[in-house]
C-alpha positions as CSV (number, residue, x, y, z in Angstrom):
1,M,-24.0,63.2,54.1
2,N,-27.1,65.5,52.9
3,K,-26.3,68.2,50.4
4,H,-28.3,71.6,51.4
5,F,-29.6,73.8,48.3
6,K,-32.6,75.5,50.2
7,W,-30.6,78.5,50.7
8,M,-28.2,78.3,47.6
9,G,-30.6,80.6,44.9
10,L,-28.7,81.6,41.9
11,L,-24.9,82.3,43.0
12,L,-22.4,80.6,40.8
13,A,-20.5,77.8,42.8
14,I,-16.2,78.5,42.7
15,A,-16.9,82.5,42.3
16,L,-18.1,83.2,45.8
17,G,-17.0,83.1,49.8
18,L,-15.8,87.0,49.7
19,A,-13.9,87.3,52.6
20,A,-14.2,83.7,54.1
21,C,-11.0,83.5,55.8
22,A,-10.6,87.2,57.3
23,P,-9.7,87.2,60.7
24,A,-11.6,88.5,63.8
25,V,-9.1,88.5,66.7
26,P,-10.8,90.3,69.3
27,E,-8.9,91.7,73.0
28,N,-9.1,89.7,76.5
29,L,-9.2,86.1,74.5
30,P,-7.9,82.9,75.8
31,A,-5.1,82.0,73.4
32,T,-5.5,80.0,70.7
33,V,-4.9,76.2,71.5
34,E,-2.6,74.4,69.4
35,P,-4.0,70.6,68.9
36,G,-1.3,67.7,69.6
37,P,1.1,66.4,67.2
38,A,-1.2,64.5,64.6
39,T,0.4,61.0,65.9
40,E,-0.9,61.6,69.5
41,A,-4.2,63.6,68.2
42,P,-6.6,61.7,70.4
43,P,-9.1,59.4,67.8
44,V,-12.8,60.2,67.9
45,E,-14.4,59.0,70.4
46,T,-17.4,56.3,68.9
47,E,-20.6,57.1,69.7
48,A,-23.5,54.0,70.9
49,P,-24.9,52.7,67.9
50,G,-27.7,54.2,67.2
51,E,-26.5,57.7,68.0
52,P,-24.5,59.3,65.4
53,F,-22.4,62.5,66.0
54,R,-24.3,65.2,63.9
55,V,-22.5,68.0,62.3
56,A,-23.6,70.4,60.0
57,V,-21.6,73.2,57.9
58,V,-22.1,76.0,55.9
59,M,-19.6,77.2,53.7
60,P,-19.7,80.4,51.2
61,S,-18.4,78.4,48.0
62,A,-18.5,75.2,46.3
63,I,-16.7,71.7,47.9
64,N,-15.1,71.7,44.8
65,D,-13.6,74.7,44.8
66,L,-10.0,73.5,45.5
67,A,-9.5,75.8,47.8
68,F,-11.4,77.0,51.3
69,S,-14.8,75.1,51.0
70,Q,-13.2,72.1,49.8
71,S,-10.6,72.0,52.8
72,M,-13.5,72.0,55.3
73,Y,-15.7,69.4,53.1
74,D,-12.6,66.9,53.0
75,A,-12.0,66.6,56.7
76,L,-15.5,65.9,57.3
77,S,-15.6,62.9,55.1
78,A,-12.2,62.2,56.2
79,I,-14.1,62.1,60.0
80,Q,-16.8,60.1,58.7
81,A,-14.9,57.5,56.8
82,E,-12.9,57.1,60.3
83,M,-15.8,56.8,62.1
84,G,-17.8,55.5,59.9
85,A,-21.8,56.7,58.8
86,E,-23.3,55.0,61.1
87,N,-21.3,56.8,63.9
88,F,-20.9,60.2,62.1
89,E,-23.0,62.4,59.9
90,F,-22.9,65.7,58.6
91,D,-24.9,67.9,56.1
92,Y,-24.1,70.9,54.0
93,S,-24.8,73.8,52.7
94,E,-22.7,75.5,50.2
95,G,-22.7,78.5,47.8
96,M,-23.8,80.7,51.0
97,F,-22.2,83.9,50.0
98,V,-25.2,85.9,51.1
99,V,-24.8,86.3,54.5
100,D,-28.3,86.8,55.6
101,D,-28.8,83.2,53.6
102,A,-26.1,81.3,55.6
103,A,-27.8,83.1,59.1
104,A,-31.2,81.2,57.7
105,A,-28.7,78.1,57.0
106,L,-27.0,78.0,60.5
107,R,-30.1,78.8,63.1
108,D,-32.1,75.9,60.7
109,Y,-29.3,73.6,61.1
110,A,-29.1,74.2,65.3
111,S,-33.0,74.3,65.7
112,Q,-32.6,70.4,64.0
113,G,-30.5,69.4,67.0
114,Y,-27.7,68.7,65.5
115,N,-24.4,68.5,67.8
116,L,-22.2,70.7,66.4
117,V,-23.0,74.1,63.5
118,I,-20.3,75.0,61.7
119,A,-19.9,78.7,60.3
120,H,-17.0,78.0,57.7
121,G,-16.4,81.6,56.9
122,S,-15.6,84.7,59.3
123,Q,-18.0,86.7,57.6
124,Y,-20.3,84.4,59.3
125,G,-19.5,85.8,62.8
126,S,-21.9,88.4,63.2
127,S,-25.0,85.9,62.6
128,L,-23.2,83.1,65.2
129,L,-23.0,86.0,67.7
130,E,-27.1,86.7,67.5
131,I,-27.8,82.6,67.0
132,A,-25.6,80.8,69.2
133,P,-27.1,82.4,72.2
134,D,-30.7,81.1,71.3
135,F,-29.4,77.3,71.2
136,P,-27.5,77.0,74.6
137,E,-27.6,73.2,74.0
138,T,-26.0,73.1,70.7
139,S,-22.0,73.9,69.7
140,F,-20.7,76.3,66.9
141,A,-17.6,76.3,65.6
142,W,-16.2,79.0,63.2
143,G,-13.3,80.3,61.5
144,T,-10.9,81.2,60.6
145,T,-10.9,83.3,63.8
146,V,-9.6,83.1,67.3
147,D,-12.6,84.3,68.6
148,T,-15.1,82.0,71.0
149,F,-17.3,84.7,72.2
150,V,-16.4,84.4,75.9
151,D,-15.9,87.8,76.6
152,Q,-19.5,88.5,75.7
153,G,-20.7,85.8,77.8
154,I,-21.3,83.0,75.2
155,D,-20.0,79.4,75.9
156,N,-21.2,77.4,73.4
157,V,-18.7,78.5,70.5
158,F,-15.5,77.2,69.2
159,A,-12.9,79.1,67.0
160,Y,-10.4,77.5,64.5
161,E,-7.6,79.4,62.6
162,A,-4.7,78.0,60.0
163,R,-1.0,79.2,60.5
164,S,-0.6,79.2,56.7
165,E,2.1,81.3,57.2
166,Q,4.3,78.3,57.6
167,G,3.5,76.8,55.1
168,G,3.6,79.4,52.8
169,Y,7.5,79.8,53.9
170,V,7.9,76.3,53.0
171,N,6.5,77.1,49.4
172,G,8.5,80.2,49.3
173,V,11.8,78.3,49.6
174,I,11.1,76.0,46.9
175,A,9.8,78.9,45.1
176,A,13.2,80.6,45.2
177,S,14.9,77.2,44.7
178,L,13.8,76.4,41.3
179,S,13.4,80.2,40.0
180,K,15.9,80.5,37.4
181,S,14.6,84.3,36.8
182,G,15.4,84.9,40.1
183,V,11.6,86.8,40.1
184,V,8.3,85.2,41.6
185,G,5.1,86.3,41.9
186,V,2.2,86.5,44.0
187,V,-1.8,86.3,43.3
188,G,-3.1,87.8,46.7
189,P,-7.2,88.3,47.3
190,I,-8.1,90.6,49.7
191,E,-5.0,91.6,52.4
192,T,-6.5,90.3,55.4
193,G,-6.7,86.6,57.2
194,D,-4.9,83.9,56.2
195,A,-4.3,84.8,52.7
196,K,-2.3,87.8,53.7
197,L,0.0,85.5,56.3
198,Y,0.3,82.6,53.2
199,V,1.7,85.5,51.4
200,D,3.9,87.2,54.0
201,G,5.6,83.6,54.3
202,F,5.9,82.6,50.8
203,K,7.8,86.3,50.8
204,A,9.8,85.8,53.4
205,G,11.0,82.0,52.6
206,A,11.5,83.1,49.3
207,E,13.8,85.9,50.2
208,A,15.3,83.9,53.2
209,T,17.0,81.5,50.7
210,K,18.1,83.1,47.3
211,A,19.6,86.6,48.3
212,G,18.4,89.3,45.9
213,I,15.3,87.4,45.0
214,T,12.1,89.9,43.7
215,V,8.7,88.8,44.9
216,N,5.9,90.5,43.5
217,V,2.6,90.4,45.2
218,N,-0.4,92.0,43.6
219,Y,-3.6,91.7,45.7
220,I,-6.4,91.9,43.0
221,G,-8.5,93.2,45.6
222,S,-11.3,90.1,45.3
223,F,-11.5,86.4,46.9
224,S,-13.4,85.2,43.3
225,D,-12.4,87.3,40.6
226,V,-11.0,84.6,38.2
227,A,-10.4,87.3,35.4
228,L,-8.6,89.8,37.9
229,A,-6.3,86.5,38.9
230,S,-5.6,85.3,35.7
231,A,-4.8,89.6,34.8
232,A,-2.6,89.6,37.4
233,A,-1.0,86.6,36.7
234,E,-0.3,87.5,33.3
235,T,1.2,90.7,34.3
236,H,3.7,88.7,36.5
237,I,5.0,86.7,33.9
238,Q,5.2,90.0,32.1
239,A,7.8,91.1,34.3
240,G,9.7,88.0,34.8
241,A,8.2,85.3,36.8
242,D,9.0,81.7,36.7
243,A,7.4,80.7,39.6
244,M,3.8,81.8,40.5
245,T,1.8,80.8,43.6
246,G,-1.7,82.7,45.3
247,T,-4.5,82.2,47.5
248,A,-8.4,81.6,47.4
249,Q,-11.2,80.4,45.1
250,M,-10.1,83.1,42.6
251,V,-6.5,81.5,41.8
252,V,-8.1,78.6,39.3
253,G,-7.5,81.9,36.8
254,A,-4.1,82.5,37.6
255,I,-3.0,78.5,37.7
256,G,-4.6,78.5,34.2
257,V,-2.5,81.3,32.8
258,A,0.4,79.2,34.6
259,E,0.3,76.3,32.7
260,E,-0.4,78.0,29.2
261,K,2.9,79.5,30.5
262,G,4.9,77.3,31.4
263,V,5.5,78.9,35.1
264,L,5.7,77.1,38.4
265,W,2.5,76.9,40.7
266,F,2.2,76.7,44.2
267,G,-0.8,76.0,46.1
268,T,-2.5,76.7,49.6
269,Q,-5.7,75.5,51.1
270,S,-6.2,72.3,49.7
271,S,-4.0,70.2,46.9
272,Q,-4.4,72.2,43.2
273,T,-2.1,69.7,41.6
274,S,-5.3,68.2,39.8
275,L,-5.7,71.4,37.8
276,A,-2.3,71.6,36.2
277,P,-0.4,68.5,37.3
278,G,2.8,69.5,34.8
279,I,3.3,72.8,37.1
280,V,2.0,72.6,40.0
281,V,4.8,71.5,42.6
282,A,3.8,71.3,45.6
283,N,0.9,72.7,48.1
284,Q,0.4,73.7,51.7
285,V,-3.3,71.7,52.5
286,Y,-5.1,72.2,55.2
287,D,-6.2,69.2,57.4
288,W,-9.2,70.5,59.6
289,T,-9.6,67.3,60.6
290,V,-6.8,67.6,63.4
291,A,-9.1,70.8,64.8
292,L,-12.0,69.0,64.3
293,N,-11.8,65.8,66.0
294,E,-10.1,68.0,69.2
295,I,-13.6,69.8,68.6
296,I,-15.8,66.8,68.3
297,N,-14.0,65.0,71.5
298,K,-14.2,68.1,73.7
299,I,-18.4,68.3,72.9
300,K,-19.0,64.6,73.9
301,G,-16.8,65.3,76.8
302,G,-19.5,67.5,77.8
303,Q,-17.5,71.3,76.8
304,M,-19.9,73.0,74.6
305,G,-17.4,75.8,73.4
306,G,-15.1,78.2,74.6
307,E,-11.6,77.2,73.2
308,A,-9.6,78.1,69.8
309,F,-7.8,75.7,68.0
310,A,-4.8,76.3,65.2
311,L,-3.5,74.3,62.4
312,T,0.6,74.0,62.2
313,L,3.1,72.3,60.9
314,A,3.6,70.4,64.0
315,N,0.4,69.4,65.0
316,G,-0.3,68.0,61.1
317,G,-3.3,70.2,61.0
318,L,-0.7,71.9,57.9
319,K,0.7,69.8,55.2
320,M,3.1,69.6,52.8
321,D,2.0,68.2,49.6
322,F,4.4,67.3,46.7
323,N,3.2,66.7,43.7
324,P,4.7,63.2,42.2
325,D,4.2,63.8,38.9
326,F,6.9,66.8,39.3
327,D,10.5,66.2,38.8
328,L,11.7,68.2,42.2
329,P,15.5,68.0,42.4
330,A,16.5,66.0,45.5
331,D,18.8,68.7,47.3
332,V,15.4,71.3,46.7
333,K,13.3,68.6,48.1
334,A,15.7,67.9,51.0
335,L,15.9,71.3,52.1
336,A,12.1,71.4,51.8
337,D,12.0,68.6,54.1
338,Q,14.9,70.5,56.3
339,T,12.7,73.8,56.4
340,V,9.4,71.9,58.0
341,A,11.3,70.2,60.4
342,G,13.1,73.4,61.3
343,I,9.9,75.3,61.3
344,V,8.1,72.0,64.0
345,D,11.4,72.3,66.2
346,G,11.7,75.9,66.7
347,S,14.8,76.5,65.3
348,I,13.3,78.1,62.1
349,T,10.9,80.8,63.4
350,V,8.3,82.4,60.6
351,A,7.9,85.7,61.6
352,E,4.5,86.1,62.5
353,A,3.2,89.2,60.4
354,P,2.7,91.8,63.3
355,P,-1.3,92.2,63.5
356,P,-2.3,95.5,61.0
357,P,-3.0,98.2,63.1
358,P,-6.9,97.9,63.8
359,A,-8.2,99.4,60.9
360,E,-10.4,102.9,61.6
361,E,-14.0,101.9,61.8
362,F,-15.7,103.1,58.4
363,V,-19.7,103.2,59.5
364,F,-21.9,104.3,56.2
365,G,-25.8,104.3,56.6
366,L,-28.6,103.0,54.1
367,V,-31.7,104.6,54.6
368,L,-34.5,102.1,53.4
369,V,-38.0,103.1,51.8
370,G,-39.0,99.7,52.3
371,P,-38.6,96.6,54.4
372,K,-34.8,94.9,54.4
373,N,-36.2,91.3,53.7
374,D,-38.8,92.8,50.5
375,H,-37.3,90.6,48.2
376,G,-37.0,93.6,45.9
377,W,-35.7,97.0,46.2
378,S,-34.4,97.3,49.6
379,Q,-33.5,94.0,50.1
380,A,-30.8,94.7,47.2
381,H,-29.5,97.6,48.4
382,V,-28.7,95.6,52.2
383,T,-27.1,93.1,50.1
384,G,-25.4,95.9,48.2
385,G,-24.3,97.3,51.8
386,E,-23.6,93.7,52.5
387,Y,-21.1,93.3,50.2
388,V,-19.0,96.3,51.3
389,T,-18.6,95.0,54.9
390,Q,-17.7,91.8,52.9
391,N,-14.6,93.6,51.3
392,M,-13.8,96.2,53.2
393,P,-12.1,95.7,56.2
394,G,-13.1,98.1,59.2
395,S,-16.6,98.9,57.7
396,R,-19.8,99.1,59.4
397,M,-23.2,99.0,57.8
398,I,-26.1,100.8,60.0
399,F,-29.7,100.8,58.0
400,F,-33.1,102.1,59.0
401,E,-35.6,100.5,56.7
402,S,-39.8,101.4,55.7
403,L,-39.1,105.0,55.9
404,N,-42.3,106.0,54.3
405,S,-45.4,107.8,55.9
406,A,-47.5,104.6,56.4
407,D,-45.1,102.4,58.1
408,K,-43.2,105.2,60.2
409,P,-45.0,108.2,60.1
410,E,-43.1,110.3,62.9
411,A,-39.9,109.9,61.2
412,T,-38.5,112.0,59.1
413,L,-34.9,111.7,56.9
414,E,-33.7,114.6,58.9
415,G,-34.3,112.8,62.2
416,V,-32.9,109.1,60.8
417,V,-29.6,110.7,59.6
418,D,-29.2,112.5,62.5
419,D,-28.9,109.2,64.3
420,M,-26.9,108.0,61.6
421,V,-23.8,110.6,62.1
422,A,-24.3,110.8,65.7
423,D,-23.7,106.7,65.5
424,G,-20.2,107.7,63.6
425,A,-21.4,107.6,59.5
426,K,-19.3,109.2,57.3
427,L,-21.4,108.2,54.2
428,I,-24.9,107.9,53.9
429,F,-26.9,106.3,50.9
430,T,-30.7,107.5,50.5
431,T,-32.1,105.1,48.4
432,S,-35.4,106.7,47.1
433,D,-36.4,109.2,44.7
434,A,-38.9,109.6,47.4
435,F,-36.0,110.9,49.3
436,E,-34.7,113.3,47.0
437,E,-35.9,117.0,48.5
438,D,-35.1,116.2,52.1
439,T,-31.6,114.6,50.9
440,L,-30.5,118.1,50.1
441,G,-31.4,119.3,53.1
442,V,-29.4,116.9,55.2
443,A,-25.9,117.0,52.7
444,E,-26.3,120.8,53.5
445,K,-26.9,120.2,57.2
446,Y,-23.5,117.6,57.8
447,P,-20.9,119.3,54.8
448,D,-18.6,116.5,56.4
449,V,-20.6,113.6,55.4
450,T,-21.1,112.0,52.2
451,V,-24.6,111.7,51.2
452,I,-26.0,109.6,47.7
453,N,-29.4,110.2,47.1
454,V,-29.9,106.6,45.0
455,S,-31.9,107.1,41.8
456,G,-32.1,110.7,41.8
457,D,-30.6,113.6,39.3
458,D,-29.6,116.7,41.9
459,V,-26.3,116.6,40.9
460,L,-26.9,116.6,36.6
461,T,-29.2,119.6,37.4
462,G,-26.7,121.6,39.2
463,E,-29.0,121.9,42.7
464,A,-26.9,119.3,44.9
465,P,-24.2,120.5,47.6
466,P,-20.8,119.5,47.1
467,N,-21.3,116.5,49.5
468,E,-24.0,115.2,47.6
469,G,-24.1,112.2,44.8
470,N,-26.3,110.7,42.6
471,I,-25.8,106.7,41.9
472,M,-28.3,104.5,40.1
473,G,-28.2,101.4,37.8
474,R,-29.1,101.5,33.6
475,M,-31.9,99.2,34.7
476,E,-33.6,100.2,31.3
477,D,-31.4,98.2,28.8
478,M,-32.5,95.2,31.4
479,K,-36.2,96.3,31.1
480,A,-35.9,95.7,27.5
481,I,-34.8,92.6,28.1
482,A,-37.6,91.7,30.5
483,G,-39.6,93.2,28.0
484,C,-38.3,90.8,24.8
485,A,-38.7,87.6,27.0
486,A,-42.7,88.6,28.0
487,A,-43.5,88.9,24.2
488,L,-41.6,85.9,23.1
489,T,-43.3,84.1,26.0
490,S,-46.8,85.7,25.4
491,Q,-49.6,83.8,23.9
492,T,-52.7,86.0,23.9
493,G,-50.2,89.2,22.8
494,Q,-51.6,91.2,26.1
495,L,-48.4,92.2,28.5
496,G,-49.7,93.8,32.2
497,Y,-46.9,96.2,33.9
498,L,-47.6,96.6,37.3
499,G,-46.3,100.5,37.6
500,P,-46.0,102.1,41.3
501,L,-46.1,106.0,41.4
502,I,-45.8,108.4,37.8
503,N,-42.0,110.3,37.2
504,F,-39.4,110.3,34.8
505,E,-37.5,107.0,36.4
506,T,-40.9,105.1,36.0
507,R,-41.9,106.2,33.0
508,R,-38.8,105.6,31.2
509,L,-38.7,102.0,33.0
510,A,-42.3,101.3,31.5
511,S,-41.5,102.6,28.1
512,S,-38.1,100.4,27.8
513,A,-39.6,97.3,28.8
514,Y,-42.4,97.9,26.1
515,L,-39.7,98.8,23.3
516,G,-38.4,95.5,24.3
517,A,-41.4,93.5,23.7
518,K,-42.0,95.4,20.5
519,Y,-38.8,95.0,19.1
520,C,-38.8,91.0,19.8
521,S,-42.2,90.7,19.2
522,E,-42.1,92.0,15.6
523,N,-38.7,90.9,14.5
524,Y,-38.8,87.4,16.4
525,R,-42.4,86.6,16.5
526,G,-43.5,88.3,13.0
527,M,-46.3,90.2,14.9
528,A,-48.0,93.0,13.6
529,P,-47.6,96.8,15.7
530,A,-51.0,96.2,16.6
531,D,-50.9,92.5,17.8
532,L,-49.0,93.9,20.9
533,K,-51.0,95.4,23.8
534,F,-48.9,97.0,27.0
535,T,-51.0,98.3,29.7
536,V,-49.7,100.0,32.2
537,T,-52.0,100.4,36.0
538,W,-50.3,102.9,38.5
539,I,-50.9,101.7,42.1
540,G,-49.8,105.3,43.4
541,F,-46.5,104.2,45.3
542,W,-43.8,102.0,45.5
543,F,-45.4,99.0,47.2
544,N,-48.6,98.9,48.7
545,I,-50.3,100.8,51.3
546,P,-53.8,100.3,52.2
547,G,-56.1,102.7,52.1
548,V,-53.8,105.0,50.1
549,T,-52.6,102.9,46.8
550,L,-54.2,100.8,44.5
551,D,-54.1,96.7,45.4
552,P,-51.2,95.0,43.6
553,T,-52.9,92.0,43.8
554,E,-56.1,93.0,42.3
555,V,-54.2,95.1,39.9
556,T,-52.8,91.8,38.9
557,N,-55.9,90.1,39.1
558,T,-57.4,92.5,37.0
559,F,-54.5,92.0,34.1
560,L,-54.9,88.4,34.3
561,D,-58.7,88.3,34.4
562,G,-58.7,90.7,31.1
563,G,-56.6,88.6,29.2
564,A,-52.8,89.3,29.8
565,D,-50.9,86.1,30.3
566,V,-47.4,88.0,31.4
567,V,-47.3,90.4,34.4
568,L,-44.3,92.5,34.5
569,S,-43.4,94.4,37.4
570,G,-42.1,97.7,38.5
571,I,-43.0,97.9,41.9
572,D,-40.3,97.3,45.0
573,T,-42.4,93.7,46.2
574,T,-43.6,90.4,44.9
575,E,-47.8,90.4,44.5
576,G,-47.1,90.0,40.7
577,I,-45.4,87.3,40.4
578,D,-46.7,85.9,44.0
579,V,-50.5,86.4,42.5
580,T,-49.2,85.0,38.9
581,G,-47.8,82.2,40.5
582,Q,-51.0,81.4,42.6
583,R,-53.2,81.7,39.5
584,A,-50.8,79.4,37.3
585,S,-51.4,76.4,40.2
586,Q,-55.2,77.2,39.1
587,G,-54.2,76.0,36.1
588,D,-54.0,79.2,34.2
589,A,-51.2,79.9,31.3
590,V,-49.6,82.7,32.7
591,W,-46.1,84.3,33.6
592,A,-43.9,86.7,35.1
593,V,-41.3,89.2,35.6
594,P,-40.2,90.3,38.6
595,Y,-38.1,93.4,39.6
596,D,-35.4,95.0,41.9
597,F,-34.0,91.6,43.3
598,E,-31.9,89.0,42.1
599,G,-33.7,85.7,43.9
600,A,-36.8,87.2,43.2
601,C,-38.1,84.4,40.8
602,D,-37.5,82.2,44.2
603,N,-41.4,83.1,44.9
604,A,-42.6,81.1,42.1
605,P,-39.8,79.8,39.6
606,D,-42.0,77.8,37.2
607,I,-43.8,80.6,35.9
608,C,-40.9,83.2,36.2
609,L,-39.5,84.2,32.9
610,G,-36.6,85.8,35.0
611,V,-35.9,88.9,36.4
612,P,-34.0,92.5,35.8
613,Y,-31.9,93.0,39.4
614,F,-29.8,96.1,40.7
615,N,-26.7,94.9,41.9
616,W,-25.3,98.1,44.2
617,G,-22.6,96.6,45.9
618,P,-19.6,96.9,43.5
619,A,-20.7,101.1,42.9
620,Y,-21.3,101.4,46.8
621,L,-17.7,99.6,47.4
622,E,-15.9,102.1,45.1
623,T,-18.0,104.7,47.2
624,A,-17.2,104.0,50.4
625,K,-13.3,103.3,49.3
626,A,-13.2,107.1,47.8
627,V,-14.7,108.7,50.7
628,Q,-12.5,106.6,53.7
629,D,-9.3,107.5,51.0
630,G,-10.7,111.6,50.6
631,T,-10.3,110.7,46.8
632,W,-14.4,110.5,46.3
633,T,-15.5,113.8,44.4
634,Q,-19.2,114.6,43.4
635,S,-20.4,112.6,39.8
636,W,-23.8,111.8,38.5
637,D,-23.4,108.4,38.0
638,W,-25.7,106.7,35.5
639,N,-24.0,102.9,35.9
640,A,-24.4,100.7,32.3
641,P,-24.4,96.9,32.8
642,N,-21.4,94.5,32.4
643,W,-22.6,92.7,28.9
644,D,-19.5,90.4,29.3
645,D,-21.5,88.6,31.9
646,L,-25.1,90.1,32.7
647,T,-24.6,87.9,36.6
648,D,-21.1,89.1,37.5
649,N,-21.8,90.5,40.5
650,T,-18.3,91.7,41.0
651,K,-18.8,94.3,38.0
652,T,-22.3,94.9,36.8
653,A,-24.5,97.3,38.4
654,V,-27.8,96.0,36.9
655,G,-27.9,92.1,36.0
656,W,-30.4,89.9,34.0
657,V,-31.6,86.4,35.4
658,S,-33.8,84.3,33.2
659,G,-36.3,82.0,34.9
660,P,-37.0,78.5,34.2
661,G,-40.2,79.7,32.7
662,L,-38.9,80.7,29.7
663,S,-38.6,77.6,27.3
664,A,-35.4,77.3,25.4
665,E,-36.5,78.3,22.4
666,N,-36.8,81.6,23.7
667,Q,-34.0,81.6,25.8
668,A,-31.9,81.6,22.0
669,F,-34.0,84.7,21.0
670,L,-33.4,86.4,24.1
671,D,-29.8,85.2,23.7
672,E,-29.3,86.7,20.5
673,F,-31.6,90.4,21.4
674,I,-28.8,90.3,24.5
675,A,-26.1,90.0,22.0
676,G,-27.5,93.0,19.8
677,L,-27.7,95.4,22.7
678,A,-24.4,94.6,23.9
679,S,-23.1,95.3,20.6
680,G,-24.8,98.2,19.7
681,E,-26.3,96.2,16.6
682,I,-29.7,96.7,18.7
683,N,-30.9,100.7,20.2
684,V,-34.6,100.3,21.3
685,W,-34.1,104.0,21.7
686,S,-33.7,104.5,17.8
687,G,-36.7,106.2,16.3
688,P,-38.9,106.6,14.8
689,I,-40.4,106.9,18.3
690,N,-43.9,109.4,19.1
691,L,-44.6,110.1,22.6
692,Q,-47.8,108.7,23.5
693,D,-49.7,111.7,22.6
694,G,-48.8,111.1,19.0
695,S,-45.9,114.1,19.2
696,A,-42.4,112.8,17.5
697,Y,-39.8,112.2,20.1
698,L,-37.1,110.6,18.1
699,A,-36.8,111.0,14.5
700,A,-36.2,107.9,11.9
701,G,-32.6,106.9,12.8
702,E,-32.2,108.8,15.9
703,A,-30.8,107.8,19.1
704,A,-31.8,109.4,22.4
705,T,-29.4,110.7,24.3
706,D,-29.0,109.9,28.1
707,E,-31.0,112.8,28.5
708,Q,-34.0,112.1,26.4
709,I,-34.5,109.0,28.0
710,W,-33.6,109.7,32.0
711,Y,-36.3,112.5,31.2
712,L,-39.1,110.6,29.2
713,P,-42.1,113.2,29.1
714,Q,-44.7,110.8,28.3
715,L,-45.2,107.2,27.9
716,L,-44.8,106.3,24.5
717,E,-47.2,105.4,21.5
718,G,-48.6,102.1,21.8
719,M,-48.9,102.2,25.4
720,L,-52.0,102.1,26.9
721,G,-52.1,103.7,30.6
722,P,-51.8,107.3,32.2
723,S,-48.3,109.2,31.8
724,E,-49.6,111.7,34.4
């Protein structure tokens, strides 16, 4: 097998895979096929020597997550062991949380001629719908779902699902039998898909076994938040639970709490016994080989797709795995075995939870000033929108990219919003201060639509109508970190700041970078204030418009030619790091700090000191849910970072990722600086601070208010470059 990291970026391994198991069950589909019992399942046919069957799989989380992704990896490994490596090859990409990255991986695998390409996560369905028709000679499979897209004229897609309520019922029977307190707890992720089936089955099994038992269920709203899962487990234990279960990748946190408190645990998806062998009683294990063997044989027989398969206890796709080191009473084990047998022979019916009524579609729109794939400001907003669709069932995102006078001179914000409202949008984010004035007009035109202007302040100034709000991330803190990293690394003491246009936002961001650089050059390197040269050049807009703005490529070269050895970007696109990377490849000792997008270091990693980035997902999701349930209220939100973890994209509004170009020594200094900012011991916006014209802005010891930072009238004393 081969392991692909090409699309992984900087994602955390286990804390991923949001909504991986959410179902997609459209109307008018063929019934799901349950493969025959495991003892009767046809073996996979062996290819002739020299013709291995090749499979590629894209997974949302890590192959050792002890949950959804590992169950697929283990299945493919088992098939390879059965068929032989000379007859079966598989390739995989793990950690594919970002749907666009997963789509690129799927398309790349398909182009390489794999016999079967698996999209292991229902969030990949819309991408597969676009990709599969482009590769009619390749078979695809995805799950968990029953949708093969046959109703849309596509015939090369298989589907698979797990009937997890069955093993959930068995685990519930055992848990109720062992519970002395009569209280059991369930830590659920999001109330959807096989997670909901499992939870419902567990609850039904427990209640069928012990009259009056209390089954407390807590859906934490995330497939990946380990801390929330831990907190939910603590709550269950405080409520008297002496047995618990849970499903999805985040349960490692709950299992840790259970082990610490001596509370029994019941696992699902993969065996979780190894995490806590002293308290794990039993696991429902997904064995995808049952479905995969059927799919592989279908492909070998000439069928490209069009069928859906289900794992069940009857066909061996679901297996009950008992911890051999747990002393399970014989009568309880016998009851569990009888329950499995009853489900298999039909004498015990695990009522399938009735499908929830289709969620009323919630449509939200993004209006982007630049292209959706700019590796900067606009792409960060698209990523935020995707976070909403992955975590809010029934939501649909629409967007309009490159709304600016150069790319689409005929387009107007009003016209774009007209189209979005006509498409059903109830919430629209206008994602640039360039849209601020026109946002007022569209908000007044559509009083029943919530309109959020990103980076604006109409709510703060009192100009906004009741249905308009403002959201912005407190990027100033991250810019200070960026400035510190630049000053720690610079050998010449000269830093170049690639600025967009001049307004309050851009002045305060550039000044925050300067203050961070000033603090770190003086406190960690012992430099005199005069030894730091910080030059700002404004190109005239958020990105290059030929003939209208300065060319950021030329500006970056001018910085480097003039002695600057670190270029910090404040524009939406990547010219700063691109040009600096080119110069480094020619032998120049130069570095860069890009901006906006978490993956921006990828353009030139070796010279990237790190990237301050926006993470719009949590704020967008909170806003969308509030609009949907009618609880949204107008606010001006300047959202702070999550100082506990600046890369936790389920919580933080802005983040910082250090790059490979930052030395270990300087990383230690930077960590100290970040810790000081987090604790409040360091405040770079504390006086004395003068404006660029020499006038006093903050007296010695005076800390700036939010409004003093937000409405900074000039650059600061010590900075080179115009303020107006």
